[in-house]
N, C-alpha and C positions, 0 to 999 in steps of 0.2 A: 458100905452098902452100895450096890450098883444102882445106876439110874439111867433112864432114857437120855439120849443125847439132847432131846428137846428140853428136858428138865434141867440139865446142866447149863444149857444156853440161857434159859429164862432166869435161873438162879443167879448166874453171873451178871446178866444184864440188870437185874434188880439191885444187886449189890453195887455195881458200878454207877447206877443212876443216882446214888447218894452223893457222888462227887463229880459226875459228868452229865452233860446234856444227853437227851434220849438217843440222838443219832450217834454220838461218840460212844456211848455205853453199848449200843447194839454192835457197832463196828469192832470194839475191843472184845466183846464177848464172842463174836464169830471167829476172830483171829485166834483167841486163846483156845477155843474148842478145836479149830483146825490143827493148831499146834499139838494139842493133847492127843488127838486121834490120828494125826498124820494124814488126814483127808483134805482134799481141796474143798473150796466152798460149794462147788457143784455136787460133789459126792456127799457132803454134809447135809445139804438140803434133801437129797434123796434118802438119807439114812437117819433122819431125825427121830424116827420112832423106834430105832434099834437101841438096845441097851449098851452102854459103855462098860468096859471091863473095870475091875477094881483099880488097875493101874491107871487107866484113863481118868477115872474119877479123882484119884489122888493127885495126878499131875495137874488136872484142871484146878483143884483146890490150891495147890502150891502156886501155880501161875497167877491165879486170881489174887492171892494174898500179896504177891510181889507187885502187881499193878496197883493194888490199894495202898501200898506203902510209898507209891510214887515212882517206882522203877520204870524206866522207859520200856515200851513194848518191844522195841528192837532187840534189847538185851535179853529179854525173856525168850523171844523167838530164835535168837541167835543168828538172825539174818535180816537184811533190809534191802529194798529195791532202790536203785538209783540209775537213771539214764538208760533204762531198759535192761539193767543187769541186776541179778540177785546176788548180794555180797554177804560174806560172813562178817559179823560184827560181834564184839564183846566189850567189856568194860575198859579195855585198854585202848580203844579208839573212839573218836567221835562218831556219832551216827550221821551218815550222809544226809544232807538236807537239800530241799529244792532250791534254796538260795545259791547253792554251789553250782547249779546248772548254768548260771550266768558266766562264771569264769570258764567253765567247761566248754560252753558254746563258743566263747571268744577264742580259746586256745585251739579248738578244733578248726574253726574257720581260718585261722592263721596257719595252722598246721598243714592244711590242704594246699597251701601256696608255697610251702617251703621246698627247698631243693630235694632231689630224689634221696630216698632213705634217710630222712632227717633223724637226728638224735634229740630226744626230748626228755627233760628231767622234771619229774613231779616231786617237788621238795616239800617236806612236812606232809608226807603222803597219807598217813593214817591207814585207812582201809585200802588205799590205792585207787579210790573211786575216780579221781580226775584222770590220772595216767591211764587207767584201764579203758575208760571211755574214749580217750584220745586214740589208744591203740586199736580199738574196734573200728574207728572211723577213718583214721589215717593209716591205710592198710600197709604202707611200707615203712612206717615209723619204727625206730628202735627206742623204746621207752625205758627209762630208769626210774624206779620208785625209791625215794630216799627219806629216811626218818631216823631220829636220834634214839627212839624207843625200841629196844629189842622185842618187846611184847607187841608193839604195833607192827613191826616188820614181820613177825610171825603171822599176823592176820593178813597182811598184804600178800605174803607168799602163798597163803591158802587161796586167796582170791585170784592170783595169777593162774594157779592151777585150775581153779573152778571155772575160770573164763577161757581156759585152753589157750593161753597166750604166752606160755613159757618160752616159745621160740623167739619172741620179739620183746619180751618184757623181763627185766631183771630187778632185783631188790638189793639195795646197798645201805649200810648204816651211814648216815650223814648228819652232822650237827650244823644246822643252818646259822648258828651263832659263831661258828669257826670258819676260817678260810677253807675252800675246797682243796682236797689233796690232788696232786698232779695225776694220779691214776684214773680219776674220773674222766679226764679228757675234756673235750669241748662240745658244747651243745648248741643246736640251732635255736632252741627255745627252752626256757625254764618257766614252769608254771607252779604257783604256790598258793595254798590257802593256809597261811601261817597262823599261829595263835595271835589274836588281836584284842582280847578283852582287857580293859584297863584294870589296875589294882582295885580301884573304887567299885567298878561295875561287877567285879568278881563276887562282891558281897551281896549283890542284889539279883543275881541270876535266879531263874526259876529253880525250885527245889529239885526237879527232875534232872536238871543239868548240873547244878552245883553239887548235889549229893551223889551223883552216879557217873557223870562223864569225866574223863581224865583232865585234871587241871593243867597238866603238862601241855596238853593240846589246846588249851583255852587262854591261858594267861600270857599276855603280850607285853608285860612290864607296866611301869607306872602309867604311861600314856598310851599303852597298847601298840606302840610303833617300833619296839625294839627289833623285831624280826625284819621289818621292812628296811630299816636302816642297814642292818647287817647284810641282808641278801643283795640289796641294791649296790652296796659298796664292794663287798667281798666276792660276790659271785660273778662279777664282771670277768674274772679270770677263767670262769668255766663257760663263757659264751664265745662263740665264733664271732668274727667281725660282722657287725650288722645283726647280731643275734637279738632275740626277743625275750622280754620278761613280762609275764602275765600274772597279775595278783588278784586274789579276792581280798576284800576288806570289809570292815564293819560299817554299820550305818553312821553316816556323817564323817567318815574318815577319808573320803575320796580326795579332797583338796590337800590334806596333809601327806597322803601317800604319793600323790602326783608331785608335790613339792620335793619330797625325798628323791624321787626318781630323777627329776630335772636337775637337782643339785649334784647328782652323781653321773650326769652326762647322758641321760636317756631322753629321747623324744617321745612325748605322749602321742599315741596314734588313735586310741579309741577308749572311751569310757562307756560302760554299759550298765543296765539295770536288771534286777531280777524280776520274777513273776509278780511280785507285789509292788513293782514300780519304785523300788529302792535302789539307788546307785550302789553297785556291788563289786564291780571288776574294772580293771584297766589293763590295756596292752601298750607296751612301750618298746622302743628299739634303742639299742646301744651302739654307738659308733656308726661307721659306714661299711657297707658291703664292699668286698674287694671286687674290682672291675676286671 
């Protein structure tokens, strides 16, 4: 049975209100209806008294049921906004979060002061969100997106194309737990948001994360620091003299990550916090620049 768009919205908001606060329920209902109709929020407001087609009503019902079972909205929409970009997302990649703006800001700030046409590697890239944001703002940078997951790489490649950055951004399969191969060459900066959830904390993640987001991109080993140790040690070989390493890390991991960096010959230059005032990222330099 076809219904007015206003009815579809109100029914969805009512159902979502059983498990969400009023504001969140309204936001989710609007997003689902925009997705089902292909309309912007402005268009939707103008057309609320129009009837949705049978296909729209069925898609709205399917999407609503997915939300009610705990699936993240981003996977239902198939896209998510990060750093002014709309990116393709699916169940093979983590959903970009505002937390990651901290390491992105730090990398961009340093990237603007690198030598001309710097080479930058976004390791454990997922959607490619960090590397693509850097490429947008460091206009002469050559950015490589690296991930071990072929499925994640497929998403990153779509986002390179979507952002019209194929001229300066490439995608390569890289295992951050293995030494870099010689063909990668040398980079001015490596930035990474690696898996950092501990084995214990993996069991207590919110259901929307634990049941839907890829564990490969979440689990950082028993203490959550396996990838930091590997990258800090093994990826020195992929850095130019005086090159930079920029990490995102989890809540409370800052001191441990910095200790790993210092043990491997890096100098800590800056530690920074996210929008929630949680320490979230570090910038370090390895060796000395050639004079």
